[in-house]
C-alpha positions as CSV (number, residue, x, y, z in Angstrom):
1,M,103.3,105.8,122.7
2,K,103.4,106.6,126.4
3,R,100.9,109.3,126.0
4,I,98.2,106.7,125.2
5,F,98.6,105.2,128.7
6,R,99.1,108.4,130.6
7,T,96.4,110.7,132.0
8,S,96.5,114.4,132.9
9,S,94.4,113.9,136.0
10,P,93.8,111.1,138.4
11,F,90.1,111.5,137.9
12,Q,90.2,110.9,134.1
13,L,91.0,107.8,132.2
14,S,93.9,107.5,129.8
15,P,93.0,107.4,126.1
16,F,93.7,103.7,125.9
17,W,91.3,102.9,128.8
18,K,88.7,105.3,127.4
19,L,88.8,103.3,124.1
20,V,88.6,100.0,126.0
21,S,85.6,101.2,128.1
22,Y,83.8,102.5,125.0
23,V,84.4,99.1,123.2
24,I,83.0,97.3,126.2
25,L,80.0,99.6,126.5
26,G,79.3,99.4,122.7
27,F,79.4,95.6,123.0
28,W,77.0,95.7,126.0
29,A,74.7,98.1,124.2
30,F,74.6,95.6,121.3
31,I,73.8,92.7,123.6
32,V,71.0,94.7,125.3
33,L,69.5,96.3,122.2
34,F,69.6,93.4,119.7
35,P,66.7,91.5,121.2
36,L,64.6,94.7,120.9
37,Y,65.6,95.0,117.3
38,W,64.8,91.4,116.7
39,L,61.4,91.8,118.3
40,L,60.5,94.8,116.2
41,V,61.8,93.2,112.9
42,T,60.0,90.0,113.6
43,S,56.7,91.8,114.1
44,F,56.8,92.9,110.5
45,K,57.5,89.5,109.0
46,Q,55.0,87.1,107.5
47,P,54.6,83.7,109.2
48,V,56.5,82.1,106.3
49,D,59.4,84.5,106.9
50,V,59.5,83.7,110.6
51,A,59.6,80.0,110.0
52,S,62.1,80.0,107.2
53,G,65.1,81.0,109.3
54,P,66.9,84.2,110.3
55,K,66.3,87.2,108.2
56,F,67.7,90.4,109.7
57,V,67.5,93.3,107.2
58,P,64.0,94.5,106.1
59,F,63.5,95.2,102.4
60,I,66.6,93.1,101.6
61,D,66.1,89.8,103.2
62,Y,62.3,90.0,103.3
63,Q,59.4,92.2,102.4
64,P,57.9,93.8,105.6
65,S,54.2,93.6,106.1
66,M,51.6,94.8,108.6
67,H,49.9,91.4,108.6
68,A,50.4,90.8,112.4
69,Y,49.2,94.3,113.4
70,Q,46.2,94.1,111.1
71,E,45.2,90.7,112.5
72,L,45.7,91.9,116.1
73,L,44.1,95.3,116.0
74,I,41.5,95.0,113.2
75,E,40.4,91.4,112.9
76,D,40.4,90.6,116.7
77,G,39.2,94.1,117.6
78,I,40.7,96.8,119.8
79,D,38.9,95.3,122.8
80,Y,41.2,92.2,122.5
81,V,44.2,94.4,123.1
82,G,42.8,97.5,124.9
83,R,40.6,95.9,127.6
84,P,43.5,94.4,129.6
85,Y,45.4,97.7,129.7
86,V,42.3,99.7,130.7
87,T,41.6,97.2,133.5
88,T,45.2,97.3,134.7
89,V,45.3,101.1,134.8
90,T,41.9,101.3,136.5
91,I,43.0,98.9,139.3
92,A,46.4,100.7,139.7
93,I,44.9,104.1,140.0
94,T,42.1,102.9,142.4
95,S,44.5,101.1,144.7
96,A,47.0,104.0,144.7
97,V,44.2,106.5,145.6
98,A,42.8,104.2,148.3
99,A,46.3,103.7,149.9
100,L,46.9,107.4,149.8
101,L,43.6,108.2,151.5
102,I,44.0,105.5,154.2
103,G,47.6,106.6,154.8
104,A,46.7,110.2,155.0
105,G,43.9,109.5,157.5
106,A,46.2,107.4,159.6
107,A,48.9,110.0,159.5
108,Y,46.5,112.7,160.6
109,A,45.2,110.5,163.5
110,L,48.7,109.7,164.6
111,T,49.7,113.3,164.7
112,R,46.7,114.2,166.9
113,F,47.1,111.2,169.2
114,E,49.1,111.7,172.4
115,Y,50.6,108.5,173.7
116,R,51.4,108.0,177.4
117,P,52.4,104.5,178.4
118,K,50.5,103.1,181.4
119,A,51.0,100.1,183.6
120,G,49.7,96.7,182.5
121,F,50.8,95.3,179.2
122,N,53.4,98.0,178.7
123,S,55.1,97.2,182.0
124,N,55.2,93.5,181.1
125,L,56.8,94.4,177.8
126,Y,59.3,96.6,179.7
127,W,60.3,93.8,182.0
128,M,60.6,91.3,179.1
129,C,62.8,93.8,177.2
130,S,64.9,94.5,180.3
131,I,65.6,90.8,180.9
132,C,66.6,90.3,177.3
133,H,68.7,93.4,177.5
134,Y,70.5,92.1,180.6
135,H,71.1,88.7,179.1
136,H,72.3,90.2,175.8
137,Q,74.7,92.6,177.6
138,S,76.1,89.8,179.8
139,G,76.8,87.6,176.8
140,R,74.2,85.0,177.7
141,T,71.2,84.2,175.5
142,L,67.8,83.2,176.5
143,V,67.3,81.1,173.3
144,N,69.7,79.2,171.1
145,S,72.2,81.2,169.0
146,S,70.3,80.8,165.8
147,C,67.5,83.0,167.3
148,D,69.9,85.5,168.8
149,W,68.3,88.3,166.8
150,H,65.3,88.2,169.2
151,C,67.6,89.4,171.9
152,H,69.0,92.1,169.7
153,L,65.5,93.3,169.0
154,F,64.4,93.3,172.7
155,S,67.7,94.9,173.7
156,A,67.0,97.8,171.4
157,C,63.4,97.8,172.6
158,S,64.5,98.1,176.3
159,N,66.8,101.0,175.5
160,D,64.0,102.9,173.7
161,W,61.6,102.0,176.5
162,T,64.0,103.3,179.2
163,A,64.4,106.6,177.3
164,L,60.6,106.8,176.9
165,Q,60.0,106.3,180.6
166,R,62.6,108.9,181.5
167,Y,60.9,111.4,179.1
168,N,57.5,110.7,180.6
169,E,58.8,111.1,184.2
170,Q,60.1,114.6,183.3
171,R,56.7,115.7,182.0
């Protein structure tokens, strides 16, 4: 009896816990897969069978028919079903290709672009970041505590800006 609860390795489950895990996984698989089974079985029922209550097993509880598929694909026409899918795929492919082309062009331009910060807006940004960095490091905040993330952002910005300036001075 003790062998059921013992394991040969700390990385393996004992036989009892393996059984418990498989029972739980089997129950979960039933919970997940039963709605799909119900959907498939109901698609082969006549409207009378659907309205008359639960019938689970084809050929025993009811006689399956292709009535719903015939009505959907033949009587309404394939355009009724196919057109929305064709439209969706067309839009998805077009937008993916457009995003790829725009992103590739931007990536190419950014690799060829040499950025050297200059005075003006950049120096104003530097001083703003430095002031926020000083206040953040000293424990004071410029704004109320609910907006303290601004100071974290500008603190990180000033650290990066200082490193960037040192790098440009060495060049």
